[in-house]
C-alpha positions, 0 to 999 in steps of 0.5 A, spaced: 410 405 370 416 400 367 415 393 365 421 389 366 421 384 360 426 379 357 428 384 352 429 390 356 425 395 360 418 398 357 414 404 359 407 403 360 406 411 360 402 414 354 400 407 351 394 407 346 393 400 345 396 393 348 394 387 345 397 380 343 397 377 336 399 371 332 404 373 327 402 368 321 405 367 313 399 367 309 401 365 302 407 370 302 404 375 306 406 376 314 401 379 318 399 380 325 392 376 327 388 376 333 389 370 338 381 368 337 382 368 329 388 364 330 385 359 334 379 358 329 384 359 322 391 357 325 391 351 322 390 354 314 396 358 315 404 358 317 405 360 324 411 365 325 411 367 332 406 370 338 407 377 339 405 382 345 404 389 342 405 396 346 402 401 341 404 408 343 401 411 336 396 417 338 389 417 334 390 419 327 397 418 326 399 414 320 407 413 323 406 407 328 410 408 334 410 401 338 414 396 341 413 388 340 415 383 344 416 376 341 414 369 344 414 362 341 409 359 345 402 362 347 403 360 354 409 365 354 405 370 351 399 370 356 404 370 362 407 376 359 400 379 359 398 377 366 405 381 368 403 387 364 396 387 367 398 387 374 401 394 373 394 396 371 390 393 377 393 397 382 
């Protein structure tokens, strides 16, 4: 299965995790936080972007193998998440 994103084709084979997150700057530390966390505490940090993470890292591996799509709005992120979800509902 291939998802055709605005940044190119992304394989959905061998995914171990797929998740949306907010990238924030909290006192100089850049981190991915859950969307739920961001909804609760987003006003206390500097927002950078929303991301959709396609993680292919096998369990127990230390080196991350992932592809990340970046969005400026939560609506754009949710739209892409819905598009990807369609592949798994077939």
